[in-house]
N, C-alpha and C positions, 0 to 999 in steps of 0.2 A: 267496622267494629260492631259486635253484637252486644246489645244492652238488654237487660231483663228488668221489666217494670211490674210493680204491683200497685193496683189502685191509683194509677197515674191520672190526675185530674185533667180533663179535656173540655173544650167548649165548641159547640157547633151553632151556626146561625142559619136558619132555614126559613123559607116562605111559610107563612102560617097556614096556607092551604094544602101543604104537602108534608105529611098527611094530616087530615083534620081530626082524627081520633085514633087512639091506640086500640086497634081491633083485637089484638091478641094478648092483652096483658094477663088474661086468665089461663093461657096455654102453658102447661108445665112440661109436656112431653112432646118430642118431635113427631111422634106418630099422630098426634092430634092435629098438627099442621095440615097434613094431607087430607084428613077427614073434613076439617073446616073448609079448606080450599075447594075440595070437590063439591061440597054442598053449595057454598056461596057462588061458585063459578057457574052453576046451573042457571041462576036467576038474577044475580045482583051485579049489574054493570058497574055501579059505583065501587063495590068492594073489589072487583077485578082491577079497577084502576088503581086502588091502593096497594093491592097485592103484587102487581106486576108479574114477573115471571119467576115464580117460586122455584122452578127447576134450576135456576141459575145458582142456587145456594145448596151445597150438599147438606143432607139432614144433620150430620154431625157438627156442622159449623153454624147452625142457626141459633139466633138469640130468642129467648122466651121470657115471659113475665112482663112486669111493668116497664114501659118505655121501649119494648122490643120492636114495635112498628117503626119507630123513628130510627132505630139502629139498622133494621132490615131494609129500609127504603133504598139507600144507595146501592145495595147489593141486588135487590130485585129489579131495580131500574139502572143498570150500569151505563155510565157515560164516560167519554174520553176525558182524561185529565193528565196531570203531570206524571203520575205513576200508574196509569192504566189506559189501554187503548180502546176501552169500551166493550171488550169481550168478556169482562168480569167486573164485578163491583169493587169499589174502593171507598172507604169512609174517610173523609178528610176532616181534621179537627185542629183547632189551635190549642196550644198548651197554656194560653191565657186568653181571656175574653177579648181584649183589645186586638190581639192578632187575628182571632177568628173574625171579628168585625172588619178589619182591614182587608183580609183576604176576600171575603164575600163582597165588600164594597167595590173592590177593583173589578172583579169579574162581572158584577151586576152593571157597573158603569160602562164597561166595555160592550156588553150586550145592548144596553140602551143606546149607545152611540151608533153602533153598527146597524141597528134596526131603526134609527132615527125616531125614537119614541118621543111623544110630546111630554109636557110636564105631568108628573105622576107621583103619587105617594105609594110607597111599597111597604107593605106590612110583613114583618118577620118576627120570629121568636128566637130567643137564645136558649139553648139546651146545655145542661151540664151532664157529663157522663165520666166514666172512669175506664181505664185500659189496664189489662193485666196480660202480659205476654212478653215474647221476645221480639226485638226489633233490630233491623240494621240501622245503626246510629251514624248518620252522616252530618250531624249538626255543625261539626267543626271542620268540615271538608269543602267549604264553599269555593276555595281556591283550587283545590285538587280536582274538583268535579264541576268545573266551570260550565260545561255543556249541560249537565244535569240541572243546573240552576239557571239556565238561560231564561230570561224573562219572557221571550216571545215565541218559544217553541217547546213542545213537550217530547220531541222525538227521542232525545238522549235519555230523558228521565224514564220514559216507557221501556227503553231497551235496558236500562240499569235495573228497573224493578222486576223484569221478567224472571231472571234467575233467583232473585231474592224470594219471590213468591214461590218458585219451583222448589226451593230448599225447605219450604214449610215454615218460614218465619211469618210472624203475625202482622208485621208492620214495618214501615220505614219512618224513623224520626229524622226530621230535616229542618234546616233553617228556613224561616219564612222568606219568600221572594218579594212579598208586598209590604212587609214591615221590618225595618232594620232592627235587629235584636230579638225579633219574635221567633218562636219555634212552633213546629207543626208535627202532626202525625198522620200518616196515610195507612189506614188499617185494611188488611186483606181478609180478615175472618170476623164475622159478626159477633160470635160468642166470646171474643176477646174483650168486648165492651159490655159494660153493665152500669147499674145505678143511673140510668138515663132519666132525666127529669126536666121539666120546664122551669126556667129561671125568671124570664121576663119577656114582655112584648116590646118590640122596638119598631121604629119606622125609618126608612131612608127616603129622602126627598130628592127627586130628579127634576132639575129645572130646565131640561132640554139641552144642557151642555155639560153639567157636572152633577155629582151626587154628594149630598150631605147626609151624615148619619149621626147617631148618638155619640157622646163623649168626644166631639170634635173631629170625628172621622170624615174625611173627604176623599173623593176619587174622580 
């Protein structure tokens, strides 16, 4: 089912170090992206690290203005996930803050266990943003799409998302796999997101076996 949203509130939880500053909040026109990128790419290694691969994002899909660096980051640095194989960017967000916290806590704890990390405090920040666009809405289809919602594999989810993205839809709205009753959004187009802003700083505490976070979140 296709659902259309306007100014849908979303939450993201990201490490405070990625990115450290909103480099492009003053850019209003997509032609300016190429000019800034070309100049900075000549000398500034740090800025290249924040920019990633700008060519991954078509000019007409880029986000501009305040908060745009945070929106652009998952598209400039594509990684594999439930609805993307890493060949293109996907912005994942919770439709409430607790769901965003639970999703990030699960994946961060999994990484810490697999890499056998020692005790550590992990600094993150919570971002608020809004989504306007059309989405394939599968929030009520957890039983019909069991494989898409499989907790331990993304194969079916990636296969499901490919034609959705090819049809030009902006996102997939889906039920959270990590928090019962939670809902999430997987966005395929940066400029479908706007009003991105910092909400608060948080910490996760890894004790060598489990993760504890704010608001009673554990993983």
